[in-house]
C-alpha positions as CSV (number, residue, x, y, z in Angstrom):
1,E,-67.3,-10.5,34.2
2,R,-64.9,-12.8,36.4
3,K,-63.8,-14.6,33.2
4,G,-63.0,-11.4,31.5
5,R,-60.8,-10.4,34.6
6,E,-59.1,-13.6,34.6
7,G,-58.7,-13.7,30.9
8,K,-57.0,-10.2,31.1
9,R,-54.9,-11.4,34.0
10,E,-53.7,-14.6,32.2
11,R,-52.9,-12.4,29.0
12,G,-50.9,-9.9,31.3
13,E,-48.9,-12.7,32.9
14,R,-48.2,-14.2,29.6
15,E,-47.2,-10.6,28.4
16,G,-45.1,-10.2,31.4
17,E,-43.4,-13.5,31.1
18,R,-42.6,-12.8,27.2
19,E,-41.1,-9.5,28.4
20,R,-38.8,-11.3,31.2
21,E,-37.9,-13.9,28.6
22,K,-36.9,-11.1,26.2
23,R,-35.1,-9.0,28.7
24,E,-32.9,-12.3,29.7
25,R,-32.1,-13.1,26.2
26,G,-30.7,-9.6,25.9
27,E,-28.9,-9.8,29.1
28,E,-27.4,-13.2,27.8
29,R,-26.3,-11.6,24.5
30,K,-24.8,-8.7,26.4
31,R,-22.7,-11.2,28.7
32,R,-21.7,-13.1,25.5
33,G,-20.6,-9.8,23.9
34,E,-18.7,-8.7,26.9
35,R,-16.8,-12.2,27.2
36,E,-16.2,-12.1,23.3
37,E,-14.6,-8.4,24.0
38,E,-12.5,-10.0,26.9
39,R,-11.4,-12.7,24.7
40,E,-10.5,-10.1,21.6
41,G,-8.6,-7.9,24.3
42,K,-6.8,-10.9,25.6
43,R,-5.8,-12.0,22.1
44,E,-4.8,-8.3,21.2
45,R,-2.5,-7.9,24.3
46,E,-0.9,-11.4,23.4
47,E,-0.2,-10.3,20.0
48,G,1.3,-7.2,21.1
49,R,3.6,-9.0,23.4
50,E,4.7,-11.3,20.7
51,R,5.4,-8.4,18.2
52,K,7.4,-6.8,21.2
53,R,9.2,-10.0,21.7
54,E,10.0,-10.2,17.9
55,R,11.2,-6.5,17.9
56,G,13.6,-7.1,20.8
57,E,14.9,-10.2,19.1
58,R,15.6,-8.3,15.9
59,D,17.1,-5.6,17.9
60,C,19.4,-7.9,19.6
61,F,20.3,-9.4,16.3
62,K,21.2,-6.0,14.8
63,Q,23.1,-5.3,17.9
64,V,25.2,-8.4,17.5
65,Q,25.7,-7.6,13.9
66,I,27.0,-4.3,14.8
67,E,29.4,-5.7,17.4
68,D,30.6,-8.2,14.8
69,Y,31.4,-5.3,12.4
70,E,33.2,-3.4,15.1
71,V,35.4,-6.2,16.1
72,T,36.2,-7.0,12.5
73,Q,37.3,-3.8,12.1
74,L,39.5,-3.8,15.4
75,E,40.8,-6.8,14.2
76,S,41.9,-5.4,10.9
77,L,43.4,-2.4,12.6
78,V,45.3,-4.7,15.3
79,S,46.7,-6.9,12.4
80,A,48.1,-3.7,10.6
81,I,50.0,-2.5,13.7
82,P,52.8,-5.1,13.6
83,L,53.5,-4.2,10.0
84,L,54.7,-0.7,10.8
85,T,58.4,-0.9,12.3
86,P,59.4,1.5,14.7
87,E,61.6,3.2,12.1
88,Q,58.5,3.7,9.9
89,S,56.7,5.5,12.4
């Protein structure tokens, strides 16, 4: 009778240990998943900052092009002014 109880207790302990190990493995997988999600989020934020920086650089380049065009237009107008004499106006 005692052997039967001891056997049951040992079996119960082994099953409890397996359950604990299973739970720990699950928790570790969960932690790994969370760390992976954090890395993924960090990577996405960095990519977003990079896209924003590139967009800003393109916008600045467009602005410079526009300003160059405006300056060219003004220079052509200014260069046309001396051609007009007071009698012609």
